[in-house]
C-alpha positions as CSV (number, residue, x, y, z in Angstrom):
1,M,81.4,-88.3,-20.2
2,E,79.3,-91.3,-19.4
3,R,76.6,-92.2,-21.9
4,T,72.9,-92.1,-21.0
5,E,70.9,-95.3,-20.8
6,K,69.1,-94.3,-24.0
7,Q,72.4,-93.8,-25.8
8,K,73.5,-97.2,-24.6
9,M,70.2,-98.7,-25.8
10,L,70.5,-97.2,-29.3
11,A,74.1,-98.4,-29.6
12,G,73.1,-102.0,-28.7
13,E,74.9,-102.0,-25.4
14,P,73.6,-103.2,-22.1
15,Y,71.2,-100.6,-20.6
16,R,68.5,-100.2,-18.0
17,A,65.0,-99.6,-19.4
18,S,63.8,-98.1,-16.1
19,C,65.6,-94.8,-16.6
20,P,63.3,-91.8,-16.9
21,E,64.3,-90.9,-20.5
22,I,63.4,-94.4,-21.8
23,V,60.3,-94.6,-19.7
24,A,59.1,-91.3,-21.2
25,D,59.8,-92.6,-24.7
26,Q,57.8,-95.8,-23.9
27,R,54.9,-93.6,-22.6
28,A,55.0,-91.5,-25.8
29,A,55.0,-94.7,-27.9
30,A,52.0,-96.1,-25.9
31,E,50.1,-92.9,-26.6
32,W,51.0,-93.0,-30.3
33,M,49.9,-96.7,-30.5
34,A,46.6,-95.9,-28.9
35,A,46.0,-93.2,-31.5
36,Y,47.2,-95.3,-34.4
37,N,45.2,-98.4,-33.4
38,R,41.9,-96.5,-33.2
39,T,42.5,-94.6,-36.5
40,I,40.3,-95.8,-39.4
41,D,41.3,-93.3,-42.2
42,L,44.2,-94.6,-44.2
43,A,45.7,-91.2,-44.9
44,D,45.6,-90.5,-41.1
45,R,47.4,-93.8,-40.4
46,D,50.0,-93.0,-43.0
47,A,50.6,-89.6,-41.4
48,L,50.9,-91.2,-37.9
49,L,53.5,-93.7,-39.2
50,R,55.5,-90.9,-40.8
51,E,55.3,-89.0,-37.5
52,R,56.8,-91.8,-35.4
53,F,59.0,-94.1,-37.6
54,A,62.5,-93.5,-38.8
55,A,61.4,-94.0,-42.4
56,V,58.2,-94.9,-44.3
57,G,58.2,-95.7,-48.0
58,K,55.4,-94.9,-50.3
59,G,52.5,-97.3,-49.9
60,A,53.7,-98.9,-46.7
61,T,50.7,-100.2,-44.7
62,I,50.3,-101.5,-41.1
63,R,46.9,-102.9,-40.2
64,P,46.0,-102.2,-36.6
65,P,46.3,-103.3,-33.9
66,F,50.1,-102.8,-34.0
67,H,52.5,-102.7,-31.1
68,C,56.1,-101.5,-30.8
69,D,58.5,-100.4,-28.1
70,Y,59.4,-97.0,-29.6
71,G,58.7,-96.7,-33.3
72,Y,61.6,-94.4,-34.0
73,N,63.9,-97.3,-34.8
74,I,61.7,-98.8,-37.5
75,S,62.3,-98.2,-41.2
76,L,59.8,-99.5,-43.8
77,G,60.5,-99.6,-47.5
78,R,58.0,-98.9,-50.3
79,G,54.9,-101.1,-50.4
80,V,55.7,-102.9,-47.1
81,F,52.6,-104.6,-45.6
82,L,52.1,-105.8,-42.0
83,N,48.9,-107.5,-41.3
84,F,46.9,-107.4,-38.0
85,N,48.5,-107.9,-34.6
86,C,52.2,-107.5,-35.5
87,V,54.7,-106.6,-32.8
88,I,58.1,-105.0,-33.3
89,L,60.3,-104.6,-30.3
90,D,62.5,-101.9,-31.7
91,V,65.1,-101.1,-29.0
92,V,67.5,-100.8,-31.9
93,E,67.1,-100.6,-35.7
94,V,64.6,-102.7,-37.6
95,T,64.7,-102.3,-41.3
96,I,62.1,-103.9,-43.6
97,G,62.8,-103.7,-47.4
98,D,60.5,-102.7,-50.3
99,G,57.6,-105.0,-51.1
100,T,57.9,-107.2,-48.0
101,Q,54.7,-108.8,-46.8
102,I,54.3,-109.8,-43.2
103,G,51.5,-112.0,-41.9
104,S,49.3,-111.5,-38.9
105,G,50.7,-112.0,-35.5
106,V,54.3,-111.8,-36.6
107,Q,56.8,-110.7,-33.9
108,I,60.1,-109.0,-34.7
109,L,62.2,-108.9,-31.6
110,T,65.4,-107.0,-31.3
111,A,65.4,-107.0,-27.4
112,D,67.7,-109.6,-25.7
113,H,68.5,-110.4,-22.1
114,P,71.4,-112.0,-20.1
115,R,71.4,-115.8,-19.9
116,D,72.9,-115.7,-16.5
117,P,70.1,-115.4,-13.9
118,V,72.1,-113.1,-11.6
119,E,72.8,-110.7,-14.5
120,R,69.2,-111.0,-15.7
121,A,68.0,-110.0,-12.2
122,S,70.1,-106.8,-12.4
123,G,67.7,-105.4,-15.0
124,L,70.1,-105.1,-17.8
125,E,69.0,-105.7,-21.4
126,W,70.3,-104.9,-24.9
127,G,69.2,-105.0,-28.5
128,V,70.6,-106.5,-31.7
129,P,69.3,-105.0,-35.1
130,I,67.1,-107.0,-37.5
131,R,67.3,-106.5,-41.2
132,I,64.6,-107.9,-43.5
133,G,65.3,-107.6,-47.2
134,R,63.1,-106.8,-50.3
135,N,60.2,-108.9,-51.4
136,V,60.3,-111.2,-48.4
137,W,57.2,-113.1,-47.3
138,I,56.9,-113.8,-43.6
139,G,53.9,-116.1,-42.7
140,A,51.5,-115.6,-39.8
141,G,52.8,-116.1,-36.3
142,A,56.5,-116.2,-37.2
143,L,59.0,-115.0,-34.6
144,I,62.1,-113.2,-35.9
145,M,64.7,-113.2,-33.1
146,P,67.4,-110.6,-32.3
147,G,70.2,-110.0,-34.8
148,V,68.6,-111.9,-37.7
149,T,69.1,-110.8,-41.3
150,I,66.6,-112.1,-43.8
151,G,67.8,-111.9,-47.5
152,D,65.8,-110.5,-50.4
153,D,63.1,-112.8,-51.9
154,A,63.1,-115.2,-48.9
155,I,60.1,-116.9,-47.4
156,V,59.5,-117.6,-43.7
157,G,56.8,-120.2,-43.1
158,A,53.9,-119.5,-40.8
159,G,54.8,-120.2,-37.1
160,S,58.5,-120.4,-37.7
161,V,61.0,-119.3,-35.2
162,V,63.9,-117.6,-37.0
163,T,67.1,-117.7,-34.9
164,R,69.7,-117.5,-37.7
165,D,70.2,-115.5,-40.9
166,V,68.1,-116.5,-43.9
167,P,70.0,-116.4,-47.2
168,V,68.7,-114.6,-50.3
169,G,65.8,-116.6,-51.9
170,A,65.7,-119.3,-49.2
171,T,62.5,-120.8,-47.7
172,V,62.7,-121.6,-44.0
173,V,60.2,-123.3,-41.8
174,G,59.9,-124.8,-38.3
175,S,61.2,-124.1,-34.9
176,P,64.0,-123.3,-35.1
177,A,63.5,-122.4,-38.7
178,K,65.5,-124.5,-41.2
179,A,65.9,-124.4,-44.9
180,R,63.2,-126.3,-46.8
181,R,64.6,-128.7,-49.4
């Protein structure tokens, strides 16, 4: 039996986001974001996160406005903090470890597209999971690109573009992000 486009998406295989099942999930996520982003009460925000996300650790906080593709592929550890205007494109899993702090305007992007223009025009895309360890600090405006793993206790400088894995305890800065000496 052939897999659905959503099954392909969740497996990180090339898929078409225009299929009705995925479009319906995008609409549900847009409705959820509208509710989340207008909610002031912290307990109500927590309840909304738990309703939509794969996992939410105790004390995890996301300050609105917040944007994501689906939400159901996002797992937050205990005490995770995301500041204003963060974006998570979660076509596949995004895991953020306990105690990680993420600055305003950070983008965590699992979605990827063909490099060949003919393939790109076909509408295919895919995702590559992102894993962010425990006690990581990601500065404002950083971009975390598809497939990146950031090790525990690492620091990503503000405005950095992280295209490669970051080792445990490392500090990276720049575009593309490189280890700071």
